[in-house]
N, C-alpha and C positions, 0 to 999 in steps of 0.2 A: 564385493569385488566390482565396484562402479567402473563402468566404462571397458571391462575386460570381458572377454568371452570365456564362460565356464561351461565346458562341455557337458552335455547332460549325462554321458556315460561315467563321468568323473562325479559330477553332482551327486548320482545315486548312490556313490561309494562314500560320499563326504570328503572327497579328496579335491582340494582347491589348487589351481595351476599356479605356477611361480614364475619369477624371472630369473632365467638362467643366465648369469654372467660369469660362470665357472669354467666353461668350455664343454666339450663334448663328452662329459663324463657320465658313465654308466648310472651313477646314483641318481642323477637327474633326467634320465630318459635318454641319453646320447645326442640325437638330433631331430629335426622334424623332416619328415619325408615329403618330397614335393608330390603334387597331385597326380603328376604322370606315373610316379613310383607305385602310389596306391591304386591307380586303375590297374596297371599291369599285374600287380598281385591279386587283386579282384578277378581279373580275366583268367589267370593262371588256376585260381581256385574252383573254376568251372567244369575242368575237364582232368581226366586221369591220363598219365603219361607213363613211359619207362623211365623210372628215376635215374638209371645209371646212364642212360643216354642223354637226359637232361644235364646230368652233372658234367658230362664230357663236353657237351656243346657249351654249356657255360663256362667250363674251364678254358676253352679256346678263347672265349671273350676277355676272360681275366688274363690269360697268357699274352695276348696282343697288348692290352692295356698296360702291361708291367714290362713289355720287351722280354718276356722269358719263354722258355721251351714248352711249359705246361703249367696250367693253373687249375685251381679248384676252389668252389665256394665253401666255405666252412661256418659252424655254428659259432661265430666270434672268432677273435684274434687268440684268445686263450686255447680254444679248440685247436686252432692252427699250430699254436706251440706243441701241444700234446702230439700231434700228428708228425710234425717235422721230426721230434726226437724217435717216436716210434719208427718212422722210415729209416733213419740213420742206424737204428739198432737191428731191425729186421731184414733190412734190404727187401728183395722180392721173394723171400722164401715163405711159402704159405705156412711151413711148420713153424717158424718163428712167430709170424703173425699171430696164429693160433695159440702160441705158448705165452704170449705178453699177458700180464705184467710180471711173469716170471722170465727174468732175463739170462738164465743159467746157459752158458755157452755163447751169449753174445757180447760184444763191445758195449759196454753199458753206462759209460761215465760220460757227463756232459760237463765241459769246463766253462767257467764264466768269470770274469774278471770280479773281483771282491767288491769293487765300488759300484757295480751294476746289479749287485742284489737288490730285489724289490719284492713287494708283497704279492706280486704276480708270478713270479719266477716258480712257485710250486707247480705249475702246468709242465714245466720241463722235466719233472720227476714223477708225473701221474701214472706214466706208462710203465714204471718200473726201474727208470734210470736212477743213478746217484749224481748229485751236483758236486762238482769239484771246483773250490775257489782258488784263483791265483793272484798274486800280487797284493798290495795294500791299498786302500782307499786313495791315500795321498803318493804312492809311490808305486810305480809298475813299469816293467820294461819288456821288450820282446822276448828277452832271454827267460823271464819269468813264465811267460805263456810255453815256450819251448820245452822248458823244464817239466811243466805240467802235463803235457801230452806224453801219452804212453800206450802200450799195445791194447789196452781196454778203453781208449778213447772213442767214442762214437760220433762226436761232433763238438765244436766250439760254438757257444751261444754268444751273440753280442745284442745289446739292448739299446734303442735310439729312443730318447724321451727328453721332455723338457727337464731342465736340472739334473740330468744324468752325466756322471763323470763319464768321459771318453776313453779312458785309459790309454792304451797305445794307439787308438784309432781304428776304425775298421778297415781301412786298406791294409794296414800293418798287420792286424789280427789275420785277415784273410792270406797274406803273403806267408805268415808263418805257419798257418794251418795247411795250407795246401801244399807247402813244401815237405811237410809230414803226412800227407796223403789224408787229412782229416777234413770233412766238409764243415763249412760255416753257415750256420742259421742265423736269421736276424728276426728280431722282434721289434716292428717299426709301428706299433699298433695306432698310435695317433699323429703319424708323421706326414699325413696328407690333409690338406694342402701344405706345400706346393706339390702341383701334379706331377712336376719333373720328378719328385722322389718315388714315384711308383716304379720308375726303371732305373733310378740312381743307383742304389744298393745292388742290383743285377748287373749293371754295367761295370760296377766295382769288382765284380766276381763272386758275390755271395751265392751260395748254393740253393738256398730257398729264403723266402722273405714273407713274412707275414703283416697284414693290416688288418684293423678293424673296419667293418663295412658300415657300420652304424655311428661313425663319428664324422669326419670332415666329407666323407663321400655322401653321406646322406641315405644310406640304404637302411634296411631293418635294423634295428639295434643289436639283435641277436646274430647277426651274419658276420662274417669276415672273409678275406680272400688270401689265399696262399699260391703262391707261384715259385717256380725254379727250374732246376735240372730235371730233364725227363725221366731219367732212371729213379732219382728220388721221389719224383712227384708221383711216379707209378706205385712206388711203395706206400706214399701216402694214400693213394686210393685204396690199395688193398688193405690197409689198415682201418679205412674209415667206410668203406662200401661193403664190398665182397658179396654182391648180391647174385652172383653165379656160382657159388659154392657154398659148402657148409660151414665155412669159417665165420665167425663172428670177431671181428677186430676190435681193438681197444677202443676204437672210435664210433662203436655202435651207438653209446649214449648221446654222440654229438651230432646226430643226422639231422639234415637240413631239410626243412619241408620245400615242396615244388614253389610255393608262393614265397618263400624267403630267397629262393636261388633266383627266380625271376626278378624279384624286387631289387636285389643286389646287383644283378646284370643291368637292369634298367637304370639303376642310380649310378652306377660306375660309367655307364655310357652318356648320361646327362653331365656327370661330373668332368669327364675329360674333354666333352664338347663345349662346355660353359666358358664363359670369359672371366678368367682368374683376376685381370686387372680391375675390372667392374666390381668384383667380389671384395677384393681388397681395398679399394676406394670407399666402398659402403661401410666397411669396418673401421677405417681410418677416420671416417666423417663422424661416426659416432662416438669413437675413443677422443677425437679432439674435441668435441663438444663437452663431454664429461671433465676432460682435462682443463679446459677453459673455465668451467663452472666450479670447480674445486681450487683454483689457484688462490693464493694468499691467505690460506688458513694457517694461523699460527702453529708453528712446530711439524707443519705436513708439507713434504716437498713432493710434488706431482711431476712425474715424469712421463712421456708418451714413448713407449719402447716397441721395438718390433723384430728385435734379434731373433731369428728363427730357431736359434740353438736353444732359446729358452722361452720365447713367447709364440703361442699359436694366434698370430695375425697382430694387428696393432692394438695396444691396449693401453690406457692410464694406469700406472703403477703409483701406489700411494707409499712414500717411505716416510717414518716417523723420527724426526730429529730429537737431540737430547733435550731441547728445551719444551717438547710436546708434553702436555698435561692433561689431555683427555683420555677418554675410555680406551682399553687395551684393543688390540686387533681382534682378540677373541669375543670381547664386549660388543664391538662394532658389527661382527658378523652375526652375532646373537640377535643383536636388534634389527639389523636387515631381514634376517629370517624369520621374525617374529612379527613382521610388518604385513600390511594388506595391500598389493601382494606380498609374499615373502620374496626377497632378493637373495640369491645365492652368489657370492663372489668368490675368486680363488686367493690363494695364498703363495708364497715363495717357498715351501718346504720349511726348512728350518730358519728362514730369514724372517725378520719382522716387517712384513709388507703386505699389502692388499693389491692384488692386481684385478682389474674389471675385463673380463674377456669378451670381446664383441661377437664372436663367431655365432652364437646362438641368440643374441639379443635382438628382439624384433623391432620393426620401425616403430618409433615413439617411447620404445623401454628405456632409452639412454636419458629421457628427461626425467622419468620416474626415479631412475638411479641416482641422478645428480641431485634431486629434490631431497631424496631420503639421506644421502650422504651429507649434504649441506645442513641438514636439519640435526644431524648427530654430530657432525664436527665444528660446523660454524655457530649454530645456535646453542651450543651447550652452555 
């Protein structure tokens, strides 16, 4: 690993650091926390506190940042998904909270557009709910959603993510659901930055919105933030904390340490106060460098793209034309990952592309990425 820092804690375990050009993915460690966050977590570890008071105080910071009535730090976005559904099923009934995951006598159906099914939506049913699909992947109307809502509907879920079909759109989803008296919950795990998204979905009328804390916000990887309407958020707290009663809610295995709570709050405040334009310019500069280095390779078209609906920041995207006769995208990724250092890049779902995401690329690593891709693609 010449020229690269190999932290001793990883060296002892025989684990070498890699270059993360795949985004804030959990499988590669989320993001790198700023020194201020690490110092805050270290300081938080030095004292005992009333955890429920800490949760409420941190929740106020989350709520202000999101422009919502009430907030909570959670054990990742997936835990927030579990808690959102639980709150919609139990309300503020202590008896219902105690009863989960048995949902007998409660509204227990979560409605989700079929095109937004994904490998993480199991969290919606962890608390005992049943997932009900509506519409077809390529064809869906507001009437499809309206027809799916019934007396057993606890909530309508909506997922915002790159490459994810929007169905009838969040605004229309909220309109239809609210006309039927049903809350809308939003999984927006990786949708910040832009910072405006923290409040965007609340301003549209969503009842609760969940984000990952360990992606673009730069908090502890196992943290998340959840915010929304006060009545539902109080039900979330009941399902997750219950420190002043004998009830152990469904969220008990998802408790958050004092260190992670403080780390997430610190990261959130740094995130909202930082210069988004300068951050974007840094990503763009690295993306432009790689795109220029890879221009002119036979059969490879390189586009610099930054559509927020599909791309997390500016990134060079490699498309492979009909006359391309080099290694497959899978082979390219395998060669990148097998190098020293290993380089992990992104893909476009089912599309034959390679995207190089700059949000976690450290200064100088764009040169390593370009060198390695030129070696694989141009010098073959």
